[in-house]
C-alpha positions, 0 to 999 in steps of 0.5 A: 871508630874510637873507643874510650877509655878502657873499662876493666870489667874484671872489676864489678858486674856492672862494670863487666856488663858496661864494657859488654854494652860499650863492644856490642855497640861499637861493633854495631857501628853505632854511636851513643846517641844512636843507641838511645834514639827513640828511647826516653833517656840522653847520651850521658845516661848511657854513657854512665851505664857503659862506665858503670856509674849507672844501672841500666833501668829495664825499659832502656835494657829493653830498647838496647836489645831491640836497636843491638839485635843482642837477642835480650842479653841486656835485658836478662843482665838486669836483675845481676847488675841490680844485684851487684850494685845493691851489695849489703844495702837493703833491697828497697834502699838499693836504688835510693843510694844510686839516685843520691849519687845522681842527684841535683839536690837533696833535702831531708828531714830527719825526725827520729835519726841523724840521715845516714850521708851525715853518719859518723862510724860509732853512730851507724855502729849505735843504729845497726846494733840496735835494729840487727842485733844478732849481726856479726862484727864483721857484717857490722863492719861492712855495713859502717864501711858502706855507710861511710862510703855513701857520706863521700857524696858530700865530699865532691866540691859542689853536687848535690845540694843537700839541705836537712832539717833536724828535730831538736830530739836528736840533739837533747836525747843523744843515741851515743856516749857523750864525746862519741855524739860531740864528734858526731855532731861537730862532723854535721857542723862542719860540713856545714862550715864547708858549705857542703850541707844547709842545716836546720833545726826544727824545735821540739814544740813546733806546731806541725805534728802531723809530719813529726813522724815521718822522715822524708827524703827528696830528691830532684835530678837533671834529666829525671823526675823528683822523687820522695823516698820514707822509710822506718827500721825495716822497709822504705816506699819511694814515691815518684808520682808527681802530684804526690811529690809536689805535696810532700815538696810543700810539706817540706816547705812548711818544716823548713819555714818553721825550724831555725835558720841555717845560722841559729841551727849551727850555733846550737849544733856546736853548741850542744857538741860543745856541751856534750864535751864539757859534760853539761848534756842537755835536757 
């Protein structure tokens, strides 16, 4: 059986176990289709695990162990891979960051902070100084690099489709000094001009108070059910119950309907950035 592109198992823990998975599968003389048969996963999913692009879920690890007769090897590996994929991410957020990479669409409601995928380095640094004031400079630098790496997801030509609704207060009460905040808003505007994101602004007096304090990140996938994620400064909650996710999707639709159009929102973002550059901070 012909093998695929050689995997560098030393690159990371997921790469090590991905290479091990392919070696054991090929040694058993099985195709990807034969290994996933009887599971809830597809061939492309298993292939991406072999290429260290996805973490192996526990239920699939148990299935692989049974098919390949590997005596629980991959089940035992799951925790090691999870820790390696988490890196400096908070444990509650690590699965969400992984989901972003395979999402077909991401829709966010941001009442308090500009979402992480849209950050410039100064914005991430400012948030980190507030939420983790005792972090050493090198720890802050790592978090900034990781946040910017997440944002490169939007450099992809088509996926994911990204829609974001920002509360007007994020423009009127900027987190950064004027020049840096102008850079942040211009970064958002540039992504919109490149058609990589669709931004909307929800005005401060919009009549949707039940949803004003809770962030929402809704993600849809090709081969998985949609999920909703919300978080505070130090914790987060991932919701995958279909009925609950459907309710949040409806809530997001109401927010979208109440917000300014994407054209008017982009104009507001750009004019606010210009005002900040010219020393005309809005009140």
